[in-house]
N, C-alpha and C positions, 0 to 999 in steps of 0.2 A: 953602275956605269952603263950608258947607252951604247949599243952596238950598231953603228951605221954602215958597216962594211958589207954585210950580207942581208939582202931583203928577206923579211920573214913573211910567211904565208899563213892563212887561216889554219891550215892543218898543222903547221908548226906550233902555233899558239895552243891549239887544242891538245897536242901531244904533251907539251910542257905542263899545261894546266891539268892534264888528265881528265879532260871533258870531251864531249863530242864537238864536231865542227859546227853543228847546228846551234849548240850552246854559245859558242864564240860569236856566231852570226847574230844571235839574239842580243848579246851584250853590245856588239858594235852598233846595232840599230836601236838600242835602248828599249827592247821589247820585254814583256813580262815573262813569267814562268822560269825565272832564274833566281836562285837563292842569293841573299845578300853576300854571304861568304864567297860563293862561287863567282859572283859578279866582280867583287873586289879583287879576287885572285887573278881573274882574266885581265882586268884593267891594269893591274900592276905589271903583268907580263907585257901587255901592249905598250905601256909607258917605257918599260925597261928597254925594249927593242925598237922603240920609235916607229911602231907599225903605222903605215899609211894605207887607208882603204884603197883597193884596186880601182882606180879611176877608169881604166879601160873596160873592166868588167861591168861597171855601172853604165858606161856609155853604150856598150853592147846591149845591156838589158833594157835600156830606154828605147832602143830602136828595133830590136828583134825579139820575137816571142818564141820561147822554147816550149814545145808541146810534148807532154808526157801523156800518152793514151793509156787508159785503164780498161781492161776487158774482164768483167766479173759477173757473177749471176745477179739477177734482180731479186729483191726480196719478195716473198709472197705471203698470203694470208696465214700460212702454216708456220712461218718462222721469220723473225726479224733479223736473223744473224747477219745477212749481207749488208745491212745498213751500217753496221759497226766499223768495218774497215774504212768506210767513207769518212767517218769522223776523224780517224787518224790521218787520212790523206788530205783532208781539208786543213788540218792543223799544219801539216808539212807545207802545203801550198801557201799558206799565210806566212810562214816563216821564210819561205824562199821567194817571196814576191819581188824582192830587190833584184833577183836574177832574171826576171821576166818569164818565170816558169808558169805555164798554164796546164792544168790537168783536165783532159777531156775524157769523159766517161762513156763507156758502151756497156749495156746490160743485156744479158741473154737469159733465156728461160731454162731453168735447170732440168726441165722435163723434155726439152726440145733441142735435139742436136742441130737441126736446121737453123734454129735461132742463133746458135753459136757460130755456125758457118756464115750466116748473113752478116752478123755484127763484125766478125773478123774481116770480112770483105770490105765493109765500110771503113774499118780502122785502117786497113792497108791502103785504101784509096786516098786517105788523108795524109799518108806518108809522115807519120810522127817522128820526133827526134828519139823517142825511147818509149818502151811499153812495159806496163805491169800486167801480168796475165795470171788468172786463176785457171790452171789446166785441168778443169773438171772432167771434160770429155777427152780421154787420153789420146785416142787416135787423131782426132781433129786438132788437138793442141800440138801434137808432134808435127803435123803438116804446117800449122801456122808458124811454129818456131823455126822450122826449116826455111820458110820464106823470109822471116825476119833476119835470120842469119845471112842469107844470100843478099839481102838488101843492106846489110851492115847496120841494122837497127838494133841497138842493145835492148835487152829485156830482162826483167826480173820475174821469177815465178812466186806466186803467192798461195798460201794455204795448203797446197799439195805439190810434191816434187815429182818430176818425171824420172823414171829409172834409167832411161837411155842417156847416153852421153849427149850433152847439148852445149850450145854456146852461150848460155845465159850468163848475165852478170852475176847472178846469184839467186838464192832462194831464201824467203822469209816465211817462217811458219813453225810448225812443230813436227815431230816425227810421227806420222800417221800410224805406221806399223807399231811403234812402241806404245802409242796411246791405246791400241787394241790389247796389247799385253797388260797394260795397267788396268784396263777394265776387267780383264780375265782374273787378275790377281785379287781385285776387290771382291769379285763374286766368289772366288775360290775360298776366301776366308769365311764366307757366310753360309755355304751350303754343304751338303754331304756329297761324297763321290758318286753315289748312286742317283742323285737328283739330276733331272734333265734341265736343259737351258734352251731358251728361244733366242736366236740371233735374228733380229728384225731389221730389214732394210725398207725404209719408207720412201722409195723413189723408183721411177721407171728407168729402164736401161741400166740396171745396176752394174753389169759386167764391164761397161765402158766408163764407169765413174771411178776415176783414179783413186781419190782419197778414201772412199768407202771400201773399195777392194783391199786397200792396204790395212785398214782398221780390222776388217774381217779376218784377214790373213794373220795378223798379229794375235788376235783373240784366239783363233784356233791353234796356233803354234804353241801357246802356253799350255793349253789343256792336252795337247798331243804328247807333251813330255811328262804328264802327270798320271798316265795310265788310268784315266777316268773311266768308270764303268757306266756312268750316265751318258746320255746322248746330247749333242748339240744339234738342234734342228733349225735350219735356216729358212726364214719365212720372208719372201719378197712380196711386198704389197705396193702395187702400182697406182691404184685408185685411192686417193686420200680422203674420199668422202667418209664421213663418220660412220655411216651405216655399213659401208663396205669393209672398213677396218674392223668394226665390231664383229661382223660375220666371220672374217678371216681368223681373227684371234680366238673367237668362240670355238670354231672348228678345231683349231690347234689344241685348245684345252680339253675339248671332248675326245680327241684322238690320242693325245699324248698324256700319260700319267706322270705324276711327280715333277711337274714343271715348278721349279723353285726360284728361277732367275730369268731375267730378260735383259739382253744387251741390244740397245737401239743404236745404230751406227751413225746417226746424225742428230741435229738439233730438234727434230720433230718428236722427241721422246715424250713430250707433254700429251700427245695424242694417245699414246699407250697408257700413260698415267691416268687419263680420264677414263679409259676403258676399265682399268683395274678398280678404280673407285666405284664406277657404275655397277660392276659385278661383285663388289665387296671383296676383292682379292688383294687390295693394296697392302694389307698387313702381313700377307703370306708370301709375297714375291719380292725378291731383291731386284730393283730396277736401276739400270745404269744407262746414261746417255750423255749427250754433249751440249755444252754451251749455256752461258749465263744470259739467256734472253728472257724477257718478261714472261713469255708464255710458260717457261720452265720453272721460273723462280717460285711461283705460287705453289706448284706441286712439290717442290723441294721443301718448302716451309711446312707443308702438312704431311710430310713423310711418305707421299706416294712415290716420289723419286728419291732414291737413297743416295746416289752419287751423280754429280755432273762433272765431266771432264772439260775444263775451260782452256781455250786456246788463244785467249787475249787478241781478238780480232782488231781492236783499235790500234794496238801496238804493231800488229802485222801491217796494217795499212800505212801507218806512219813510217815504219822502217823500210818498207818497199820503195817509197818515194825518195827517202834519204839515201838509200843505196844507189839509186839511179843518179841522184844529184852528185854524189861523190864521184861516180864514174864519168858522167857526161860533162859536168861543170868543173869540178876540182881536178879531173884527170887522175883520180886515185883508183887503185885496184882494191875494191872492197872485199871483205871476207866473203868467200864463195857461198857458204851455207850458214844461215843464222837460225839455229834452232831455239825457239822460245820454250820456257819451262812448261811441262805438262802439269797443270794445276788440278787438284782434286777438291771439289767443293761439296761440302755437306751443310746441312742446316745450321750447325753450330758455328761454322766459320763464314757464313754467307755475308754477314754485315761487313767484315773486314775486306771481303773480296770484291764488293760491288763498287 
């Protein structure tokens, strides 16, 4: 029996069908990426409640453009990681085209705080409707979020979360601190207590890099509880030139005995893997790093990298835009924190994970 008394909304259909609002929107506009069973289920509910597409929303969408600005790092020659969230964002933008949503992207240099400041200024001058922000530089990100809050511009944090209380719509990513704990557990099972560990940061200005600090803290906290007799030696390498890295790592191995594991706090772990192969150390060292990028996969396949911690950047990008969509367009209060699973990738499960 059809119910004509109470108008039903997209979020109501999604709740009844136990699917996302994005899935309902794809069904309504006959888009792909919806299974036959799910499509039929949503259509039955639409028919049952005599749902009519919101003509007012479509009219607004045809006249007004809604801008979601994105401020994230640019990818560089050492890592293609930051290309992947864009894939998810582009997918969301395509799905939400009916609502007149445009995603405007601003990219900053991971090694240059001034680059972040400059792009943040450009973003604010454009006065967007909402913002997705990767708060890599903690102090500068806090200043930006304070301005966004004063301007009543909603924002979502991506990839790393700020510790301080903020007015964000929410966070999409994984728990950086816990990922460091996971890395420590993986290494702990493979080495002796007396063995030494290198903790390698391949970036400049490490102390102000929010997510890397959290990973390092999580890693150290695990071993602090284990009464480990070996030492964790932290090595900050700011110059990513191959010769500079080789020299730094060579000095470390010359000065420190019994190094049996290396934890690299970002996706540039392939640089260390190459060093280990060149020095014929790849069979003796447990190497753990981050992210399923092309540069890392080849070294995982040949056992130079033992474990990669994957944070599903495509899903991060997609979910961050959808979280803003729910808040700005559907006027819903989305879940504050969306932690994605911390996936552990080894050579044997690589095919299923790509």
